[in-house]
N, CA, C and O of each residue as an XYZ file, in Angstrom:
360
protein
N     151.737     89.594    144.384
C     150.760     88.545    144.199
C     149.944     88.418    145.481
O     150.476     88.430    146.590
N     148.642     88.298    145.289
C     147.741     88.059    146.418
C     147.225     86.630    146.288
O     146.618     86.274    145.278
N     147.463     85.829    147.295
C     147.048     84.429    147.274
C     145.716     84.273    147.982
O     145.561     84.679    149.133
N     144.764     83.685    147.291
C     143.432     83.436    147.851
C     143.355     81.979    148.258
O     143.841     81.102    147.544
N     142.740     81.716    149.415
C     142.685     80.344    149.937
C     141.316     80.034    150.498
O     140.594     80.919    150.957
N     140.974     78.758    150.452
C     139.724     78.293    151.023
C     138.549     78.531    150.105
O     138.730     78.807    148.919
N     137.340     78.426    150.645
C     136.145     78.612    149.815
C     135.897     80.089    149.493
O     136.119     80.965    150.328
N     135.440     80.342    148.284
C     134.984     81.679    147.868
C     133.508     81.526    147.523
O     133.142     81.222    146.388
N     132.685     81.741    148.519
C     131.256     81.565    148.316
C     130.483     82.638    149.076
O     131.071     83.566    149.632
N     129.180     82.504    149.093
C     128.333     83.524    149.734
C     128.710     83.765    151.190
O     128.542     84.872    151.702
N     129.211     82.746    151.847
C     129.554     82.891    153.271
C     130.877     83.605    153.490
O     131.106     84.141    154.574
N     131.753     83.628    152.496
C     133.108     84.129    152.730
C     133.493     85.380    151.950
O     134.437     86.068    152.340
N     132.792     85.700    150.859
C     133.286     86.774    149.988
C     133.215     88.163    150.620
O     134.069     88.999    150.327
N     132.247     88.434    151.459
C     132.158     89.771    152.063
C     133.382     90.011    152.952
O     134.010     91.066    152.866
N     133.715     89.059    153.786
C     134.888     89.200    154.651
C     136.164     89.281    153.821
O     137.052     90.080    154.121
N     136.258     88.459    152.783
C     137.445     88.481    151.931
C     137.574     89.813    151.213
O     138.676     90.344    151.075
N     136.460     90.351    150.759
C     136.494     91.652    150.087
C     137.063     92.712    151.022
O     137.927     93.491    150.621
N     136.596     92.748    152.242
C     137.104     93.725    153.209
C     138.585     93.494    153.502
O     139.340     94.445    153.706
N     138.987     92.247    153.522
C     140.372     91.896    153.820
C     141.314     92.262    152.672
O     142.423     92.740    152.909
N     140.882     92.043    151.445
C     141.759     92.190    150.280
C     141.706     93.580    149.652
O     142.717     94.041    149.122
N     140.574     94.254    149.693
C     140.410     95.520    148.965
C     141.507     96.546    149.252
O     142.083     97.097    148.314
N     141.803     96.812    150.499
C     142.787     97.853    150.822
C     144.157     97.514    150.248
O     144.817     98.371    149.662
N     144.577     96.285    150.414
C     145.877     95.867    149.882
C     145.872     95.902    148.359
O     146.846     96.332    147.740
N     144.783     95.452    147.758
C     144.692     95.447    146.303
C     144.722     96.870    145.750
O     145.424     97.138    144.775
N     143.974     97.777    146.356
C     143.960     99.170    145.903
C     145.368     99.755    145.979
O     145.799    100.459    145.066
N     146.076     99.469    147.052
C     147.444     99.972    147.193
C     148.346     99.428    146.080
O     149.095    100.182    145.459
N     148.270     98.123    145.833
C     149.106     97.506    144.800
C     148.738     98.000    143.406
O     149.617     98.187    142.565
N     147.445     98.215    143.152
C     147.004     98.688    141.839
C     147.415    100.134    141.593
O     147.377    100.595    140.452
N     147.801    100.848    142.627
C     148.219    102.231    142.488
C     149.590    102.396    141.864
O     149.963    103.504    141.480
N     150.338    101.330    141.756
C     151.672    101.347    141.164
C     151.631    100.672    139.798
O     150.929     99.676    139.626
N     152.372    101.197    138.824
C     152.406    100.540    137.508
C     152.908     99.099    137.635
O     153.725     98.792    138.503
N     152.423     98.242    136.780
C     152.822     96.839    136.783
C     151.602     95.940    136.771
O     150.497     96.371    136.442
N     151.812     94.703    137.130
C     150.734     93.724    137.150
C     150.561     93.178    138.554
O     151.529     92.794    139.211
N     149.323     93.151    139.003
C     148.977     92.538    140.279
C     148.286     91.220    139.959
O     147.313     91.191    139.206
N     148.783     90.144    140.523
C     148.228     88.823    140.257
C     147.421     88.337    141.450
O     147.883     88.367    142.591
N     146.209     87.890    141.162
C     145.379     87.219    142.157
C     145.521     85.720    141.897
O     145.123     85.233    140.839
N     146.075     85.005    142.840
C     146.345     83.580    142.696
C     145.238     82.775    143.373
O     145.068     82.831    144.591
N     144.499     82.037    142.577
C     143.375     81.242    143.066
C     143.754     79.787    143.347
O     142.873     78.964    143.594
N     145.028     79.461    143.316
C     145.420     78.054    143.446
C     145.028     77.443    144.786
O     144.890     76.223    144.884
N     144.846     78.256    145.814
C     144.443     77.738    147.118
C     142.944     77.729    147.350
O     142.487     77.391    148.442
N     142.168     78.099    146.327
C     140.705     78.136    146.481
C     140.151     76.728    146.383
O     140.463     75.993    145.446
N     139.340     76.358    147.342
C     138.793     75.000    147.394
C     137.391     74.884    146.805
O     136.974     73.802    146.391
N     136.664     76.005    146.770
C     135.295     75.988    146.241
C     134.949     77.421    145.849
O     135.394     78.375    146.488
N     134.154     77.558    144.795
C     133.749     78.894    144.357
C     132.335     78.840    143.791
O     131.942     77.859    143.161
N     131.571     79.920    144.027
C     130.231     79.999    143.460
C     130.049     81.367    142.799
O     131.027     82.079    142.574
N     128.831     81.730    142.493
C     128.568     82.985    141.788
C     129.026     84.204    142.589
O     129.334     85.241    142.002
N     129.074     84.098    143.894
C     129.566     85.206    144.711
C     131.042     85.482    144.409
O     131.477     86.633    144.452
N     131.803     84.446    144.108
C     133.211     84.622    143.747
C     133.330     85.358    142.422
O     134.198     86.217    142.265
N     132.471     85.032    141.470
C     132.473     85.727    140.190
C     132.143     87.204    140.385
O     132.759     88.066    139.757
N     131.197     87.493    141.231
C     130.845     88.877    141.551
C     132.020     89.607    142.189
O     132.254     90.780    141.894
N     132.755     88.932    143.051
C     133.913     89.530    143.695
C     135.001     89.863    142.669
O     135.617     90.927    142.741
N     135.234     88.969    141.729
C     136.215     89.225    140.669
C     135.808     90.456    139.858
O     136.649     91.296    139.541
N     134.532     90.563    139.525
C     134.056     91.733    138.776
C     134.266     93.014    139.587
O     134.628     94.047    139.024
N     134.047     92.956    140.882
C     134.302     94.095    141.755
C     135.774     94.497    141.666
O     136.084     95.678    141.515
N     136.680     93.524    141.758
C     138.106     93.822    141.688
C     138.489     94.382    140.317
O     139.360     95.247    140.220
N     137.842     93.892    139.263
C     138.101     94.445    137.924
C     137.674     95.914    137.853
O     138.356     96.729    137.231
N     136.566     96.247    138.478
C     136.123     97.649    138.510
C     137.101     98.523    139.293
O     137.351     99.663    138.899
N     137.653     98.017    140.385
C     138.651     98.767    141.144
C     139.863     99.097    140.273
O     140.450    100.170    140.411
N     140.231     98.205    139.403
C     141.414     98.360    138.573
C     141.237     99.426    137.485
O     142.221    100.023    137.046
N     140.038     99.666    137.059
C     139.788    100.562    135.925
C     140.457    101.926    136.032
O     140.945    102.441    135.026
N     140.497    102.518    137.197
C     141.011    103.878    137.347
C     142.421    103.903    137.932
O     142.867    104.933    138.437
N     143.114    102.786    137.865
C     144.456    102.711    138.441
C     145.462    102.257    137.384
O     145.081    101.629    136.397
N     146.743    102.571    137.584
C     147.737    102.304    136.538
C     148.126    100.835    136.361
O     148.646    100.480    135.304
N     147.901     99.989    137.326
C     148.319     98.588    137.221
C     147.292     97.761    136.450
O     146.143     98.167    136.277
N     147.730     96.615    136.004
C     146.817     95.641    135.408
C     146.574     94.545    136.433
O     147.331     94.385    137.391
N     145.509     93.800    136.212
C     145.126     92.730    137.128
C     145.145     91.422    136.364
O     144.517     91.299    135.312
N     145.867     90.443    136.895
C     145.943     89.122    136.278
C     145.366     88.094    137.242
O     145.525     88.204    138.457
N     144.702     87.106    136.688
C     144.134     86.017    137.481
C     144.918     84.746    137.179
O     145.124     84.394    136.018
N     145.348     84.069    138.223
C     146.146     82.848    138.072
C     145.411     81.675    138.702
O     144.857     81.793    139.795
N     145.409     80.554    138.011
C     144.859     79.294    138.540
C     143.391     79.425    138.946
O     142.995     78.964    140.016
N     142.593     80.052    138.092
C     141.158     80.168    138.367
C     140.554     78.766    138.337
O     140.740     78.042    137.359
N     139.836     78.368    139.387
C     139.277     77.012    139.436
C     138.318     76.744    138.271
O     137.590     77.635    137.832
N     138.334     75.530    137.794
C     137.457     75.148    136.682
C     135.992     75.365    137.043
O     135.189     75.733    136.185
N     135.647     75.145    138.283
C     134.272     75.370    138.745
C     133.844     76.813    138.468
O     132.717     77.062    138.039
N     134.740     77.746    138.712
C     134.446     79.158    138.479
C     134.449     79.480    136.988
O     133.633     80.279    136.528
N     135.353     78.871    136.232
C     135.374     79.062    134.774
C     134.072     78.541    134.140
O     133.520     79.169    133.237
N     133.596     77.398    134.620
C     132.356     76.836    134.084
C     131.175     77.768    134.377
O     130.314     77.966    133.520
N     131.135     78.318    135.543
C     130.082     79.265    135.900
C     130.164     80.508    135.012
O     129.142     81.016    134.550
N     131.375     80.988    134.781
C     131.560     82.162    133.927
C     131.122     81.859    132.484
O     130.509     82.703    131.830
N     131.437     80.661    131.995
C     130.996     80.277    130.641
C     129.478     80.255    130.557
O     128.896     80.774    129.605
N     128.848     79.661    131.542
C     127.391     79.579    131.571
C     126.763     80.967    131.599
O     125.713     81.197    130.999
N     127.415     81.888    132.301
C     126.913     83.255    132.428
C     127.387     84.172    131.298
O     127.071     85.362    131.274
N     128.146     83.603    130.369
C     128.743     84.375    129.266
C     129.611     85.516    129.780
O     129.561     86.642    129.284
N     130.406     85.185    130.790
C     131.290     86.180    131.410
C     132.738     85.701    131.443
O     133.556     86.246    132.184
N     133.053     84.701    130.655
C     134.393     84.110    130.699
C     135.489     85.108    130.336
O     136.621     84.990    130.805
N     135.149     86.102    129.491
C     136.169     87.074    129.095
C     136.734     87.822    130.296
O     137.867     88.300    130.238
N     135.982     87.935    131.373
C     136.474     88.622    132.559
C     137.533     87.804    133.301
O     138.343     88.363    134.040
N     137.529     86.502    133.107
C     138.516     85.663    133.756
C     139.793     85.577    132.942
O     140.829     85.141    133.443
N     139.718     85.992    131.685
C     140.891     85.933    130.814
C     141.610     87.271    130.716
O     142.523     87.434    129.906
N     141.197     88.225    131.543
C     141.855     89.528    131.554
C     141.249     90.401    130.531
O     141.662     91.550    130.376
């Protein structure tokens, strides 16, 4: 499980992507489920949705599945508005 904390917005997602990608790629290389836990996220905007889509693309060519836990309602509402909610439901 990878725990995400703090704001996920335009100011933070680039650094978070660099921080999480290597570990996520390694975990996705093994069969099973990798969970991204959003319970520590305090704020999220469209940049966070873009980051999730990036992580979903990373998963496509690897044996593991990716699960999202405790996605903030703010992010779910944005996904609904953008007609992208299916990406948050796996």
